[in-house]
C-alpha positions, -999 to 999 in steps of 0.1 A, spaced: 198 549 -208 211 521 -232 248 514 -233 268 524 -263 272 495 -288 310 496 -284 307 491 -247 281 463 -251 305 445 -274 334 450 -250 312 436 -221 302 406 -243 339 399 -251 348 401 -214 319 378 -204 329 352 -230 365 354 -219 355 350 -183 333 321 -190 361 305 -210 385 310 -181 360 295 -156 354 265 -179 392 261 -181 394 260 -144 365 237 -137 364 212 -165 399 204 -177 416 202 -144 414 164 -146 424 165 -183 452 189 -176 465 167 -148 464 136 -170 481 155 -198 509 165 -174 513 129 -161 536 122 -145 547 153 -128 561 138 -96 578 105 -85 558 72 -88 557 46 -61 560 10 -72 548 -12 -43 564 -47 -39 543 -67 -14 573 -88 -4 605 -83 15 636 -70 -4 658 -96 -22 631 -119 -36 622 -124 -73 594 -98 -73 617 -72 -57 645 -78 -82 622 -76 -112 606 -45 -99 640 -27 -95 652 -37 -130 619 -27 -147 612 3 -124 644 21 -132 639 20 -170 602 27 -168 610 58 -147 635 70 -173 609 67 -201 583 85 -180 607 112 -170 601 107 -133 618 85 -108 600 53 -97 606 45 -60 603 8 -51 586 4 -17 586 -30 -1 555 -36 19 557 -72 31 531 -89 53 500 -110 53 512 -132 24 516 -102 2 480 -89 10 493 -59 30 511 -42 2 485 -53 -24 457 -39 -3 476 -6 1 476 -2 -37 440 -13 -41 430 15 -17 453 42 -32 441 70 -54 437 60 -90 460 86 -104 489 66 -117 513 75 -88 509 42 -69 515 10 -88 518 -27 -78 544 -52 -89 524 -83 -85 530 -120 -90 513 -154 -88 503 -148 -51 475 -123 -61 457 -152 -79 464 -178 -52 453 -157 -22 417 -156 -34 415 -193 -25 439 -195 3 423 -170 26 387 -166 38 390 -129 41 410 -111 13 406 -73 17 405 -67 -21 391 -84 -52 419 -93 -76 396 -88 -106 376 -57 -96 400 -36 -76 428 -32 -101 436 -19 -135 459 -42 -154 489 -24 -169 508 -54 -183 527 -86 -178 564 -83 -173 581 -117 -172 578 -154 -163 606 -174 -146 606 -212 -143 607 -228 -109 638 -246 -97 644 -271 -70 674 -258 -50 689 -274 -19 715 -265 7 749 -280 -2 747 -300 31 717 -320 18 729 -356 8 714 -356 -27 733 -349 -59 702 -352 -82 665 -350 -80 658 -387 -77 682 -389 -47 664 -360 -31 630 -375 -37 642 -408 -21 656 -389 8 624 -370 14 603 -401 11 623 -421 36 632 -394 61 619 -399 97 607 -363 98 595 -342 68 622 -322 51 618 -285 59 614 -262 29 612 -224 28 585 -204 10 579 -166 7 548 -170 28 515 -189 28 501 -188 -7 533 -176 -23 544 -192 -56 571 -213 -39 545 -226 -14 521 -237 -41 547 -250 -65 561 -271 -37 526 -285 -31 526 -295 -67 560 -311 -63 549 -331 -33 518 -344 -50 538 -354 -81 567 -371 -62 554 -383 -29 581 -364 -11 574 -355 26 582 -319 31 575 -294 59 564 -259 50 583 -231 67 568 -197 55 590 -166 57 581 -130 52 592 -127 16 618 -140 -8 649 -125 7 644 -141 42 634 -174 26 665 -176 5 687 -166 33 672 -193 55 681 -219 29 716 -205 24 721 -207 62 708 -243 64 677 -234 85 657 -251 58 669 -278 34 652 -269 1 634 -241 -16 615 -242 -49 611 -206 -61 615 -190 -95 651 -189 -107 653 -152 -101 663 -150 -64 685 -182 -64 703 -183 -98 734 -165 -87 736 -185 -55 735 -217 -75 762 -205 -99 783 -196 -68 778 -231 -53 760 -217 -23 729 -237 -33 726 -268 -55 702 -268 -83 685 -302 -88 659 -296 -115 642 -269 -135 604 -270 -140 606 -259 -176 604 -276 -210 641 -273 -217 672 -266 -197 681 -230 -190 711 -216 -209 726 -202 -177 724 -235 -159 731 -261 -187 741 -288 -162 708 -287 -143 683 -311 -159 646 -303 -162 622 -321 -139 607 -340 -168 642 -354 -178 643 -368 -143 609 -385 -143 587 -357 -129 562 -343 -154 559 -308 -141 564 -274 -158 556 -243 -138 570 -210 -125 563 -175 -113 550 -146 -133 554 -109 -126 532 -80 -137 521 -44 -130 487 -34 -117 472 0 -108 442 8 -87 408 4 -103 394 35 -120 427 46 -134 420 72 -162 424 54 -196 449 80 -209 472 73 -180 467 35 -182 476 36 -219 507 57 -213 519 32 -186 512 2 -209 529 18 -239 560 27 -219 562 -6 -201 561 -25 -235 589 -3 -247 609 -11 -216 605 -48 -222 622 -43 -256 652 -26 -241 684 -46 -246 697 -38 -212 664 -49 -195 663 -81 -216 699 -90 -208 693 -83 -171 661 -103 -168 677 -132 -187 707 -131 -164 683 -133 -135 665 -164 -150 634 -146 -162 620 -141 -197 599 -111 -208 563 -119 -217 545 -87 -227 507 -88 -226 482 -61 -233 460 -51 -203 429 -71 -215 450 -103 -220 468 -98 -187 435 -94 -168 422 -126 -184 454 -143 -175 451 -134 -138 415 -148 -138 427 -181 -154 455 -183 -128 431 -177 -100 411 -208 -112 443 -228 -117 456 -222 -82 421 -227 -67 423 -263 -81 458 -268 -66 446 -255 -32 416 -278 -32 435 -309 -43 463 -303 -18 438 -299 10 452 -265 20 428 -250 45 419 -213 39 430 -192 68 
């Protein structure tokens, strides 16, 4: 017996509603999750020990970025294997926006320094944006008998044994910048790699090593306090916070370089989440407190869109490959 038309209409309405509900459950779960992003704390991995430049930048930017996103950003230091341990952790993390990487020059250099790198810097990450660049600075322990750069170069050329210098690890920016410095000056230096910026700076403060050439970020305050002596800045002009420290070029060494800092996410990050992170990061880099803090640490904000930042990392990879080759550094 045929069903009454009113009942048929009711069944049709119920069927349509049920189909809509099922579609709402199956399809837009991803879209719903993206729309709600972020709904829990975000981890910002720093592939170096606490206290170094990357760590300091991550904490300054991470706090403000978390405020804009409405969720806390937890900085996690994952040092080891010349920054590859923490970097690989992020590369293999879910591409959901809840694990990010505060990266630096080392991600570009490691591609040439090591035979086996567990990730591809170009393919395994989604660029979010550049954060800042800080010029390198030659800083020595106060016990070193050199009051200026030329005196230090003369000392390092004539010393019976190479002068020990600290780096944040093999392939870290201070390692490669010091290789450039040696090539440019003929100084004889001995590489002592540490597990991150904090330990490397502490070693120089303690006199375990005589010199360190990092970005200004982890050593600026120590120089201002007289615990380290700044001999030269690898920038085009003197830094306003250290006006008495000449540039390298002023002292006869034609060299301008430094360390850059940026944020990456795992490859495959949904475009909506990537765009949200980039937008909020760029707003953070306009924040007066962030600008003042970064400048006070010796860094300068340098926003880049994701495409430009990705191209920049590729160009840096080539640049440091050339340095590694010319310096004769053997891949490990």
